[in-house]
Steps between C-alpha positions, in 0.01 A plus 500: 500500500682145514398458866132575412504266214659223709258543785196488260637183335565337837151591621358364173678166534384461868132610461383441149445136386738402222515215251742394235447325180748339277458341156708425190448740221558376152637810302637342187232655266488827675883535471503400139236774431692753704833425331342554151333810624819640651700427186285778328588763786802705594687392813338778693158399405519122558270337742647281801346165563395616853234734324317186378489369865383835621229506243393140585477605869280803416263304278475229760418752778246662263333172430509360858418803709490301824873498488533878456441729795603631824492399868317769692315492826580143563344382168555472128380785298491449116684762290314686246782494240815301419834687516820316437830669556869410571741615763870463409775473752802723394851381542614794668214490749143626490233400244335618193124475424386423156166639394215259553273375231127523569272220373137585433260347754277229374140594470238289684384356160828352399 
């Protein structure tokens, strides 16, 4: 399975156009809100700061659909939905997939 994933990733990097964006994100207000919210929760129910970033990515992909899609048949195909998930590398090897969150698609009237 690892060889199949590695081959697909290598092909993807060779054949599909990629671009990388970087920007500074000011998180002070968000982290203040999160700290207050987590103070009311048990340790097992607290939300990690990464969740705020994942939600921001999902909302941005929902709002700007031209950045959300697939490269198929030598061209971009817009996705019909936004699904954000996380893969976690395990210390002992392998990985764990966390369930994805689905954001509703925007209607053409919004």
